[in-house]
N, C-alpha and C positions, 0 to 999 in steps of 0.2 A: 324623715330627713335622718334625726338621731339616732333611730333605731336601725337605720342602712349603714351608719358609720359604724356606729357598735359592732354589728354583726362583723362589718370588715375589721375590726378591731380583735375580737375575737379569733375570726380564722385565718389571721397573722401571726398572734401569740401560740395557736395549737397546730401550727402548720409545723409538719414533719417531712424529713428531709432526707437522702440517702448521699451520701458523699462518694465521688469516685475519683481515679487519677491510678496513671501509670506509671512506672519507671523501669529503668535499662538496669541490666544486672552491676548489683551492687548501688546502688542510688535507694534502695528500701528508707535509708535511715532518713536522707533528705525529703524520700515522697510522705511519710509520717507525720514528718515537722509541716513541711506545707500543708497537710491535713487537718491538723491540729489547729493551725493558725484559718483557716479553710472553718474550721467548727466554731470557733471564737467570730470568725464574720457574720456566719449564719444566726447566731446567739444575736449577735449586736442589731441582726435584719431583724430581729423576731421568730426567727424559727427553732427548730428542734429536734436536732440529730438523731433519726431511727437508726442508721445504719452506715455501714464503711464499705468500703469496695475497691479495691485493688488490684492490680495485671502487673507483671513483670513480660514488658514486650520493647524490641529496642525501637519505636517509632510510633506517631498515631494513625488510629485504623481508619481509612479515608471512607468509610460509611458510618461505622456506629463507634470511631473515636477508643475502645477496647474490641476487645475479639466477640465473635457472635457468641461464644459459649459463655464468655460472660453478661452478655445482652441477657439472657436467657434465665443464669442468676440472679441479674441485678431486676428484673421483674418480680421474679418472684420475692427477693427481698421486700420487694415494695407494695406487694400483694401481702402477704406475710406479716410487715410492721404498720400496713396503712398507712404509709408516705405516701404525699400527693405531688414531689419538690424530685427531685434529680439534681444536682451541682456539682459539676465537670471542674476540676481543680485545671483545668487548661483550655483554650478556646475552640470554640466548635461553629462548625459553619452552618448556616442555616439547613442545609440538607441534611446535613449530622444530624440535628437536634428535631427534624422530623423522622428520620427515619427508625431514631431511637425511640419518637415517642409512639410511631406508632406500631413499635415491636413491646411493647408494654404491654401486659395483660388489662390493668385499670389505667383509670384516666392520671397521667402523671404530666407534670409540666418538667420541660428540662432547660437549663439554664445551664451559662459557667461563672468563673469565678470573677471576669468582665463584671459582668450583668450583676452577680451580688455587690460588688463595689460601689457600680452606679447606682444602685438600688438604696444602697447606705447612705450616699454622698446625697441624694434624692431628703432623705429624712433630714440630712445635715445641715443642708444649707440655708443661710438666714439669710445673708447679702445679695442685693440684685444681681451681682456680678456671677454667686457662687451659683444663684438658681438658673443663669441663662447658661453657663457651664454644664451644669449638668442638665439642661432639657437637650440641649445642643448634641452633647454627647451621647445621650439616651436614644435621640433619634438618629444618628450617625453608624451606632452602634445597633443597638436594640428592635431598632425597628424592622430590620430585616428580618429578623429571628424570632419575632414575636407574630409572624401575620401567617396564615396559613394552618394547617392541620383540621381542616372543617368544625374550626369554632373560632367566636370572633374575638382572636388575640390583636386586633390591629389599633388596641388603643391600650394606655398604658394606664394601669388601675390602681387596687390596693393591695395586692398580693405582694408576697416577695418577691423581687424580680420584674414587677412592672408598677412601683410604685414613681408615682409623680412629683415634679420637683413644687408644689403648692398646691396644686389641684388635685382633687380627688379621681377624675379619669379626663385625661386627655385625647380629645379625640380627631385624630388627625388621619386624612387618609393617604392613601399613595400619590393623587393627583397632586393633591396641595404640600406633602412632605418636602419638597424642593424648595418652595418658595417659604413654608416656613424654616426653614436650615439656613436660606440666605439672610430671612431678615434676624435669625438669632446673631447671626456670623457679622452684620450690621451693628446691631445693638452692643457686641461684645467688645467692637471697634472701639466703639464709643465713648465705651467704660474703661477699657483698657489706654484711650486716652487721655482721659482722667485721672487714671491713676498713676500716668508719666506726668503730667503737672504739678502732681505731689509729690510724686518722687524728685522732678526737678527742683521744688522748692525744698524739700531736705536736704539736697546736696548744696545749695548756695547758703542753707545755714551753717553749713562745715560742721553740724553734731553727727557724733559718731555713731554707725547707724548698726546695730547687733540683733539678728536672726536668731529665734530659737529653734533648731530643726532636732530632727530623730525619727527614730522608728515609730509607728503609731503605740500609742500607750503608753509610752516610756514616762509620762509625768510631766509635760512641756507645758500646758495650760496650766494644770496646779504649780507649775515654778512660775511661771508667768505672775498668777496669782499672790504669790507668795512673797513675789519683790515687788511690786507694783500695785497690790488690792484692785486686777481690773475688773474680778468679778466673770471670770470667760467660764462658761460653762465646759466643768471637768466632771467625767465621768469613766467607771473603771470598764469601759469600751473601747471598740475600735473606731477611728476616726470619730471621736466626741468631738472633735475639732477640726472645721473645714474654712471656715474662711478665716483670712489671716488678720490680727489683732494687734496696732501698735500702740504702746504706750512710752511717757516719757518717762525714767527713771535714773534719780539722781544719786551717784556713787557717793563711798564717802570722804570722798575730797571734797565734794562739792560739782564735780563733771556730770554736767547733764548727757545721758544718751538717750537715744531711742530703740526699745526693746521691740521686736513682732515676735507672737507667736504663729508658727505655720501649721500647716495641714502636716500627720505624717507620711512616712514613708512607708513602705510595707514591700516582703519580696513578691517578686513576680508582677510588678505592676506592669500593667501591659502599657506596650509605647503611646499606642493611641490616648490613654487616659493618663499621662505625661505632655502629651501635646495640646489633650483639652485643656489641661486645668495649670498650662505654663503659667498662664500670666499671676495666676496666686503662687506655684513654684518657684518662681525667680524671685522673691522677696530674698529668696538666701543667693541670689548671686547680685543682690544689687547692695546687700551688706557690707560693713567694713570689716566686722567680724563674727563669728560664727561659735552659737551654744552649741555643741553635739550632746543632747541629750540622752544617756543611754539607761534602760532599767539591769540596776546590776545585780535586781535577785533572780532574772530572767537566765536559764540555763543555757541557752541562744543567743546571748550579748553578742558574743563573737561575729556569730552570721548575721546580727544586726547592724553591728556597726560597719560590716562589709559591702552591704545592701547601702545604708544611710551614705557612703563614702562612694560608689557607683553613682547613686543617682546625681549626688552632689556634684558629681565627674562630669554627666550630660547636661546638667544644669550651668554649665560651665563656673560652679562657685567653686571649685576644688583648687588649692592653693593660698586659700587665705587663712590669717591669722584664726587660730582655732580653740578652743577650750573646751574639753571630754569632758561633762558634767557627769559624774558616775550616780546616778539616782536613785533611791530605796534602799542607801547602803544600809539601814539599819536592820534590813533582812537579811543581813549576809552576815555571815562569821567565818567566811573560810580566806584565809591568807593567800593561798594557794592563786585563789580569784581575782582577789584584788592586787595579786602584783602581775597577773597577765592582765590586768586593764589599764596596770599603768605602762606594759613594756607595749602595746597597742598605741596608747597615746604618744609615747616616746618614739617611735618607728615612725607614726604619721607626722612628727613633729609636731604635734601640739602638746598646750598645759593641760592639767589635771583638777580635779576635787571633786568630793566624796562630799554628795549632801543627801537629806532628806527630804525633799520639800512640802511634802505631808508634816512631817515633825518639826519642822523649822532648822533642822540640824545643817551645819556646818556653810549657811547662807553668808553669814559674814566673811568667811574666808573665800566663797565664791565672789562678793561684790569684792573686794580685793584683788582675787585676780584678774576679775573683768577691767577694773581702772587701768591696772598694769598695764594688760595688753591695749585698751582705747588709749594709752598715753604714747606706745612708741610713734616714733615719728613727730612726737611735737619736738620743736626747740623754741629757744628763749630769743625772743624780738623786740628789738629796740623800736620805735617810730616815732617820727616826729610828723606831725598832722596839722594842717592847718589850720589858725586861730577857728574859722566858722565851720568846721567839719564835725558840728554835735552831730550828727548822723552819725558818720564811720565811728565816733567814741562810743556809740550805744551798740553798734555792731560787734565791736570789740568784748561789749561785757555780754556781751549775749554767748558769744560760742567762743572768747578765750578763756585760759585760767588766769590766777593769780595775777590780774588784772592789775597795774600801779600806776596812778595818773599823775603827774605835774605839769600844772600850768606855768609855761615861759613867756617872755617878749617876742620871742620868736615862734612860738605854737605853741603846740599840746605835745607832752613828750609821753611817750604811755612805753612800758616794759609790760611784758605777759608769756605764756606757755600757749603758742598756736600751732595746727597740724598743717601738714602741705597746703590744703588749699587756702588757707588763712593766710600762709606766707606768701603764697603766689598771687593771691589778688590785693595783697597790703606791700607788695616788692617793693613798689614807688617811692614810699614812706619809709623805708629800712634808711636808720643811719648809728652809726656807734654808738659805744654807750657815753663816750668822750664828748660828745657832740652837746 
């Protein structure tokens, strides 16, 4: 068993791939940027780029995705480089995958961007919900594309694009596929119900909820670790974090907030993947405050911020108080770029700060900015609680700020700073300061 596992790992590490894409007239720059990102995805999955093929054409070819002439060129590249895998930067239908594989002179597997991302998700998922989401998305999307072509591809195994979310091989035939999908959907509903209960409990506490969002590999997990010591796995790879992690963070003034690290965004993230991982991604929609982390050293930072903004809008998280965290600022020495970042933040109506999470630069300023945004909407409250309302006093200590207590003959007089939720919950105890 150990020898077989080792063989799979060696095969995965050595697997060469050719990347393929098309672009419309004038779109070559965006195409190359997307392919560069696809190459990083391949590297994250454990593959090695052996070549790249692009074609300018107005639309995807219905049979091969690319033109028939380019298919022959692709076959030659695979043959000459020894590539065993072809990764298309756009979605392919099952018939297109079979047609392309049939045209190759050598034994080659064909996958698309979605399958590659799912493969990475499968290797990163650690929570029960994450594994369920990965398996369900794989079955719904990849199973039809991995069946056929005269060889046993009806199982998800150890190679890139066929990795399973926990088991080395996942034997599911066509007859059992629908039953398995229904079972997974039911399991996910139960998990999501539990997540909803946890969210409701957080809502009742009144503690400010802050989501760390942004493009994949922007440094979100490193920032979370630097602020809270959460010990989240952080690596210079795409999608190093898949499962959300929440930790309490105490701001300089003593205010407690909840910080949640979320899965990274990426360009051309297929809609069905957004739907599959919506319960995970929507942590941003439930947050009171967003920390949008951006890799300031990346030449493509403006595009990445645009992708993040679009996905936040799709998730219903747009319009929230936002702090743009331009990370890895120690790697840039371009005043023009920093000015552009400031302008993007201002145009979006958000605050901004420059930090280096890894070097610990700017974290104090970041904490102060978070405190300012978290404090918006809080007002001074004067309450008069009944003499026996010790439980309510305890709640005020937990979620209020600057709590001052005076025991009087007619009850317990309390002054504090409270948010809108706390103001509503204790409205019947509100009094004037003169009482």
